[in-house]
N, C-alpha and C positions, 0 to 999 in steps of 0.2 A: 558936452558930448551927446551925440544923438542917442535917443532911446533904443535904437536898433542895436547898439553895441553894449548897452548897460548890463545885460545878463550874460555877457561872454567873458571867458577868462582871457589872459593875455595872448596865448597862442591862437585861440579862436579869433580874436580881434586881428591878429597879424594876417590870418588867412582871408578874412573879410576885406581888409583894407588894401591889400596888395593887388593892384591892377596893371602891373608893369611886366611881370615875368610869367612864363609857364609855371604853374604851381602843382606840386605833388604834395597833397595833404595826407599824411599818414595818420589815419584816425584809428587809434587803439580801441579795443572793445569798450563800449559804454562811454565813449569820450564826447558824445554830442555832435556827431558828424552831420546829421540832418539839420541841426540848428545852424551849423556853419554854412551849409549850402543855401538854405532858405534866407539866412541873414545876408549873405553876400548878394543874392539876387535882389532882395528888397533894398539893400544899401545902394546897389548899382542903379536901380530905378529912381529911388527917392533922393539920394545925395549926389550921385554922379551923373544924373540926367540921361541914363541909358534908356533908349526906347525899348519896351518889352519885346518889340519886333526884332531887336538886335541880339536877343539872348536865346540860346538853346541849352536846355538842361535835359540830360539823358539819364533815365533810371532803368531798373531791370523789371519792374512790374507796373502795370497800369494803376494798381492800388497805391503804390508809393508815389507815382506821379500826381495822382488826384489829391493825396494827403498833403504833398508839398505845395501844390497850387493853393489849396485851402489855407495852409499856414501862411503863405506869402500874402494872400488876400487879407488875412486878419492882421498882419504886421503893418501893411500900408493900405488901409481901407479906402483912402481917398484917391488912390491911383487905379487907373484902368489897365489891367494886365492881360487883357484878352489876346493881345498879340504874342504873348510869351509862348514859345514852343517848349512845352514840358512833355516829353514823350519817352517811350521805350525805344531801343534801337530799331526794333521791327516796325513799330508804328511810324517812326521817322522815315524808314525806308519806303513804306507804303505811301506816305505823304509825298515823297519826292517822285516816286514812279508814277503815281496818278497824274502828276503834272507834266513830267518830262519823259515818261517812258516811251513815247512814240519815237524818240530819237534813237532808241535801240530796238525798234520794232515791236514794242509792247503797247497794246491797246489800253486806254485808260479805264476800261471796264473789266480788267483782268480779275480772275477769281484767285483767291489765296487758298491753296490746298493745305489741309492739316496732315498729320502723319498717316492717318488711315486713308485719306484720299490719295496720297502719294504712293502708298503701298498698292492700292487698287490700280493705279495707273501702271505701275510696274508689272502687276499681274496681267493686265490687259495686253501688255507688250510681249509677255511670255506665258501664254495661256496653258501651255503643257507643263509648266513648272509648279511645284508645290508652294502654296502660299507661305508656309513656315520657312522654307528655304529662302524665298524672296524677301521675307521680312528681315533676315540677317543681312542680305545684300543692301536693302534699303537703309538699314541702320548704319552700315559702313559708308554708304553714299552721303548720308547726312553728316557723318563725322568728317568726311573729306571736304564737303562744302563749307562746314564751319571753319575749316582751316584755309578756306579760300581756293581750294583746288577744283579743277574740272576734269573731265574724262581723259584729257590729253596731258595732264600734269605728270611730270616725271616722278614726283614724290609719291604717287600712288603705289609704286612698286614696293615701298616699305610699309605703307599703311595697310594694304589688304593683300599681302603676299600669299596668304594661305587660301585665298578665295579664287578658284579657277574662273577665268574669263571675266574678272571684275570690271575691266575697262569696257567690255562689250555691254554688260548690264548697265553700267553708268552712262555710257553714250546713248543707249536705247532709251533710258529714262529721260535724259536731257532732251533728246529729240522729241519724245512724246509730250513732254511738258511744254516745249516751245510751240509745237503744232497745236496744242490745245489752247494756247494763248493764256496760260495760267502760270503762277509762280508758287513755289513752296516757301516755307518760313526762311530757309537759308537764302533763297533768292532775294528776299527783301533786303538783305545786306549785300550779297554778292553782286546782284544786278544794279543796285544803286551805286556801288563802287565802280562797276564797269561803266555805267552812265557818266559818272563824274570824271573818270580817267579819260574817256574817249571824247568828251565834249567840254572844251575849254570854257565856253560861254556859261554853261550851267555851273561848272565848278567855281568859276570866278564870281558868279552871282552869289552863291552861298558863302564863299569866303569873305566877300565884301559885306554881305548882309549880317553875318554873325560876328559881333565884336567880342562876345563872351560865350564860351562853350564850357559847360560843367558836366562832368560824368560821375555818377555815384557808383559805388561798389566796383571800382575800376579793377580790382584784383580778380574779378569774375569774367572779365572780357576775354573773348577768343580771338583767334588770328584774323578772321574776316572783319570783326568789329574794329580791331586795331587799324586795319587798312582803310576802313571807311572814315575813321576819325582823321587820319593823315590827309585824306582828300578835302576835308572840311576846314582845316586850320590854315588860314592865310597869314600873310606877314603882319597884319594888324589885328589878328585874333588872339585873345588870351585864352589858353586852354587850362582849365582847372580840373584835375582829377582827384577824387577822394576815395580812399580805400585803405585796406590793411593787408599787407602780404601775409601776416600771421593768421589771417582768416581766409586764406585761399584754399578752399576745400572741394572745389568742383572740377578737378582735373578730368574726372570721368565724363563730364558733360562738355569737355573741350576747352575749359578755362586755361589760359596760359599765364602762369605766374610771372614769366619773364616780362610780360607787358608792364607790370608795376615795378619789377626789380630793375629794369633797364630804361625806365622812362626818361631819365635825364640824358641818356645817350642819344635818343631820338629827338629830344627837344632841348637844344643847347640853352644855357643860361637859366635852366630850371632852378627854382627855389623850392627846397624841401622844408615843409613845416610839419612838425610832429605834435599831434594831439595826444598827450600821454596821460592826462588826468582823467581818471575813470569816475563816473558819477553813480555807478550801479552797485558795485560789490564792496565788501568789507576788505580791509587790509590783508587779513589772513587768507582770504580766498585768492586775492591777486598775487600773494607771495607764492602760492602753489602753482598758479598759472604761469607766472614768469619763470619759475625755477625749471619748468619743463621746456617752454618754447625757446629759451635761450640756447638750447642745445642744437637748434637748427642752424645750419651753415648758410643756407640761401635765404637771407632775410636782411631787411634794413634794421640796423641796431636801434633799439628803443626799449624803454622800460615803463610800463604803465604804473601809475601810483594813484592814490586816492586820499582825500581828506575825510572820508567816512571813518566810522569807528573801526577798531581792530576786529571786533566781533568774535564769535566762537571759532576755535580751531576746527578746520575740516577734519572729518573722521573717516578712518579706514575701517571697513567692515569686512571681515573674512568669514567665509562660509565653507561648509563641506561640499555642497553641490548647489545647483541652480534653484532647487526647491527651497532649500534653507535660505539662500540669498533672498528669494522673494518674500519669505515669511519674515525675515528680519527687516526688510524694507517696509513691509506692511506694519510691523510693530512700531517702527520709528514714525511712520505717517500717523498712526493712531494717537500719538502724543501731541500732534500739531493742532492748533486751534481750528483750522479749516483745511479744505482741500484745494481751494481755488488757485493757489499760487505754488503748486507742488508739481514737479516734473520728474519722471523716471526716464532716463536716456539710455539707449543701447546702440550697439554698432549695427546690428541687422534686425530686420522685422521679425525673424524667427525667434528672437529672444523675448518677444513680448508674452509668449504663452504662459510661462510660469507666473508672471506678474498679473496678467489678466485673471488667471485662475484664482489666485489668492485674494485679489481685490474683490472679485465677484463673491468668493466664499464669505468674506466678512462684510458684505454689503457696502463696500466703499465705491462710490460712483467714479467712473473713469472714462476717459475719451482717448482713443487711439488717433493721433494726429498724423495726417498724411498717408494713411494706409487703412485697409480694412481690419477689423478685429480678427484675431487669429482664426477663430472658427467660422468666419465668413469668407475666408480666402478660397479661391476656386479649387485649388488642389486639395485643401482640407475637406471641403464639402464633397468632393469626389470620393475621397477615402471614407468619409463617414457614411455616405450613401452605400458604399460597398459593404461596410460593416453592418449597416442597418438591414440590408436585404437578407443577410444571413440570419438575423434574428427574426425578421418579420417578412415572410415571402409575399405578404399582401401589400407591402409598401410600394405603391405605384409610382410615387414621385421619385423615390430613390432608384427604383428599377429603371425608369426611363432616363435617369441621369447617367447611369453607368453601363447599361446594356450594350451600348455601341461606343463606349469610350474606354480605351482606344477603339478605333474602327474595327468592327468584326464582320463587316459585310452585311449587317442587318439593316436594310433600308426600310422605307416607310411601309411598303407592301408586306415585307416579312414581319415587321413589328405588328401590323394589324392582324396578321394570322395568329401570332403568338397571343395577343391580348384577347382574341375572340373566344378562347377556350374557358378560362376560369379566372376568378379573382385571385386565386393562388397562383402567382405569376411563375413560380418555378415549375409547378405542375403543368401550367400552360406551355412553358418552354419545352418540357419533356414530351408533352403530347404532340406539339408541332414537329418535333424531330422525328418521333416514331411514325407519325402519319405522313411523313415525306412532304410536308407543306412548305419546306424551305429549300431554296436553291443550294447548290454545292457550297459556295462560299459562306452563305448565311448559316447553313447547317453546320459547317465546320466551326464557325465562330460561336454559335449557340451551344454546341456540344462542349467546347472548351470552357465556356462560361458555366455550364451545368456541372462539369467535373470540378471546377474550382469551388463552386457553391457546396457541393457534397463534401469535399475535403475540408472546407472551412467549417461546416457543421460538425464534422467528425472531430476536428481540433477542439472546438468549443465544448462539445459533449464529453470529451476526455479531459476537461479542465486544463486545457493548454494555457501556458503563460501568455498573457495577452500581447506582449511585445513581439513574441515569436509568431503569434497568429497574425498580427498586423504586417509583419515583414513578409510572411507567406502570401497574404492577400494582395499586397501591393506589387509583389513580384509576379505572382501567377496571373493576376488580372491584366498585367501590362501597364498599369498606371505609372509605376516608377520609371519604366523604360520610356514611356511617352514623354515624361518631363526631362529625363536624361537626354532625350533627342532634341529638346528645344534648342533652336539655333542661337537665340539671344543669350549670351553668357550670363548677364545680370539676372534675367528672368529665370533661367535654368537654375542658377545657384540659389536664388531666393526660394523657389518652389521646392527644391530638394532639401534645403535647410528646414523649411516648414514641415515637410513630411517626416524628416528625421525627428523634429521636435514632437510631432504627434506620436511617433513610436515611443519616444522617451517618456511621454506622459503616461503611457500604459504600463510602464515598468513597475509602478507602485500600486497598480489597481489589482484587486483580487482576481485570480484566474477564472477562466471558463465563462459560460454564458451569463451567469449572474453578475459577474464583474463587468462584462461588456454592457449589459443592460444598465447597470448603475452608472457607468461612465457616460453612455449616450444620454441618459436622463439628466445627468449633471450639466451637460453642455446645453441641452434645451432649456433647463431652468436658469442657466446663466443668462440666456437671452430674454427669458420671460420675467425674471426677478429684477434685473437691472434694465433690460430692454433698450430700445433705440432712443427713448426719451433722454437718456443720459447725455446724448450728443448736445442737447440743449441746456444741460445743467452747468452753470458757470462754476458752481462749487464742486468741481470734479478734478481728480488727479489726471494729469496729461502724460500719456505715454507716447514716445516718438523716438525715431532714430536720431543720432547726433547730427546728421546732415539736415534734418528738418527743423533744427532749433535755431538756425541762423536768424538773427534779428529779434529773437524772443528773450524774455527774462522772467525769472521766477524767484520767489523768496527762498524756496528750498529745492535743491536739485540733487538727485541721486544719479551718479554716473556709474553704470553697472557693467558687469562682464569685463573687468579690467584685467585680462589675462593675455599673454602672448599668443598670437594666432587668432585672437578675437579683436583686441584693441592693444597694440596695432594688429590689423588683420594679416599683415605680412609676417613671414617667418625670418629667422636668422639668415643672414646672407642675401637678403632682398636688396633691390636697388635703393640707393640712398634717397632718391627723389620720392619713392613710395613711402619710405619710413617718415620722411619729413612731412609729407601730406597727412599721414596719420597723426603725427604729433600736432600739426595745426588743428586737426579735427578734435583731438583731446583738449586743446587750448580753447576752442570754441565752446565745447561742452562745459568746461569748468567755468568759463566766464559768463555763462547764463545765470549763475547763482548770485543772488543779492545778499542773502543773510546766512544761509546754512548750506553746507556742501558735504555730501557723503560719497565716498569712493568705495565701490564694492567689488569683490572678486571671490572666486570659488576655487577649491583645490582639485575638483574633478567635474567633468561634464560628460553627458551622454551623447553619442553619435550613433544613430541607428540602433539604439538599445545597448550599446557597449560603452563601458566607462573609459574615459581618457583622462590621464593626469594633466593638470594645468599648472603653468608657472605664472606668478603675478606679473603683470605688465611691466616691461622695462621702463615705461614712463613713471611708474610709481617709485622705482628705484632712483629716479632723477630728482625726487623731492627730498630735501633734507628732513631728517626725522623730527626735528624740532618744529616743523611746520604743520604737523598733524597729530591727532590722537590715534592710538591703535598701533598695531604691529603688522608688518608685511609677512612675517614668518609665523603667523598664528592661524593659518587657514584650516588647521585641524582642531581648532578650539571647540570645546563643547558648546552646543546650541544654548545651553542655559547660563554659560559664564557671563554673557553680556546682557542677557534678557530675562534672567530668572525672576526678577522683581516685577516683570510686566505680565499680569495675568492674561491668559488667552481669552478671547471673546468666545467662549464655548457655550454660552447660554443658548439652549436649543430654540428658544423663542425668537432669538435675534439672528439665527444662522440658518441659511437654506438647508433643506433636508440632506441634499447631497454633500454639503460641506461638512456635515457632522462626522462623516467618515474620516476626515482629516483630524478633527479635534476631539473626537470622542469615540470610544469603542462601542459599536452597536450592541444593543440588547436583544437577544433572541427570545421570542415569545412562543410558548406552546399554543397549538391551536386545537387542543383536545375538546371533544364534545361540541364541535361546531359543524354546521352543514355547509359544505362548499358549493358555491354556485359557479358552474363551469363556463357558461356562455355569458361573458362579462359585457354589460353595457352600463357603465357607471352613471348614476344619477344622484342628485342632491338627496341626502337622507340615507343613502345606502351605508351599511356597516361593512367594514373591510378589515383585513389583517395584513400588516407588513411584517416580513421576517426580521426587519431591523428595528421597527419602532412600536410594534404591538398592535392592539386593537384601536380602531378609530371610526369616525363617521365623516362622510363627505359633506362639506358645508358649502361648497360652491363649485360651479362648472362653467368654463368659458373657453372661447376660441382665441388663441394668441398666435400670431405668425402662422396661421394655417393649421395649428396643432390644438387638440383638445387638452386643456389643462384643468385638473381638479385640485381642490384644496381640501386637505383632510386634517381634522382635529383629533389627535390621539388621546387615549385615556389619561396619559401622564401630563396632559396639558399643552404639549407642543403642537404646532401647526406646520404642515409641510405641503409643498406643491409637487404634483406628479404629472408628467406627460403620459396620457393614457396609452400611447403607442408602446411605451416601455415600462409602464407602471408595474412593479413587481408586487401587486396587491391581490389578495384573495377576497372575493366578495362572499359574505356570509349572511345567513338568515337568523 
């Protein structure tokens, strides 16, 4: 037997050796689908004498295509595979259009527009329209094109029924695109299909050329990609598609699960081969995954199994709230030998905040995959700038960020007038108003901002609860409404969820000015103690949404936020298709785990500072109790019941100064008989007093991320970092 088959199991060999029928290879999670694709191509070239020129392999990323080509090269090093077409759908479309696009009026030097280019083109066609409004039209146009529609398609009535004049915008965009001699990403598929449908000679050329076409991740294909494939498959072409309907989780991107569910209907005499042996996970992890996914009705029947060890039982972890959930996850992580193969998964990016806070607190390096860290997201930075200017009216960076966001009519000239008065920016604003230096609209906007500032100061000075302060500031500034008016539903929901999470974070912070100072300082020190270098640290915990885990695997996985309304994100009575998509997402998350799996949930969560009761996810109730440790009905269990034996890492020398508020009650220190220095300019060697940590001496001073950070050694031996902008330190002589 050829060495190309020696490492394959029986079903993998079947998929490699069948060159007679259309093949639907149902590749379960961790079943070695890439090995099958590369082995089949290598076998076709080496043993079946296929010319590489006669083979087309389609993947979804350039990285995957590159890695597959390299693997095939290593399998048959004596063969020249330069002619092998290993491409993404879009790359293949561009390849065809460069050569034959003139047949449909397209110059071979066409430019490919990205999303921003396309939006700008639509804006040029409608110069009087708001860019934000046109962005939503552009999003719907892209969705329509992914389904293979054009501006005259009857199906548009159902797709964008809520958007007035949608056909007009769509037609104008199409016209502008063609006039410019350019194509967008969707056109690389649609216009290639158009070319093949309208030109028999080109279509027949490709059908005769490609004797073997393989498609990876077939469950993620959309309607237009399906149509393109139909054009490429001739009577002598073997089509092999590899995918897993149980891992179809990109409906929101246009993926059509029916492509894989109905494959044999469109390609008669299809042979279905099931790759059910999993090489990744333990038996106990797969039992959990299978017990849930089998409840989907729209799926090919299959059951994944493994010859790996049984391993530990997955564990259910119940918590009172999201903060306790994060602390419990941290404690479990602290027992692991390293961090490099640990992942925390959640349904939405807004859920990352509590985990980021706790990991930073205990100096555990982490990386947020596929998204910005919580406090680096645009809407969060806007809100923090708003809070910051209330505390420090000299903060020019924060002032410039939010003085005209949302738009208050304060243009460049008005801003120059304001900044010309004083470094105290609020005084400058007031002077500019009183001196009538601002136009009517700018004056009105500046006055409203000033009123908001004064009310914010009043709230802080009166020791207002910080979550109430935050809600007032976000409402009165117009920031919340700005994001509520975002046309893109996904962006709008994500930003509002993040702002809600920020408000929730303030619920447990001490009230008033001192509490806000401590909070903002903690965020700055999160960035400076862990810093951006953690992105390069392989030994770090990975945080990501469940959607971003596709294709990844980890020794230990925490699937968090498992409550109805979060996971699944749909409510009772929702469409069956939506529930099944969420169940597939849960399945994908669980099957990322190789050795250890933890499923976590909380009995209550906050939304805009108010508590909501939560029910454990219905998916948890689909798992037999013998398959896991823990109880679904223990969400109100004491924090210490499960973790009392685990000492908290509260040693002040190992914990950032701001984190000690979580793990240790601050000690108040009297400052009797000391001379206070009021005009503070901190230097190395200066003696200072902290209301929380007592007397100390500044031992270093440096600039980090544009902020001045000082390090103080206190008399009790602990060392802490402070951002001088918010340092609650008194300099003494």
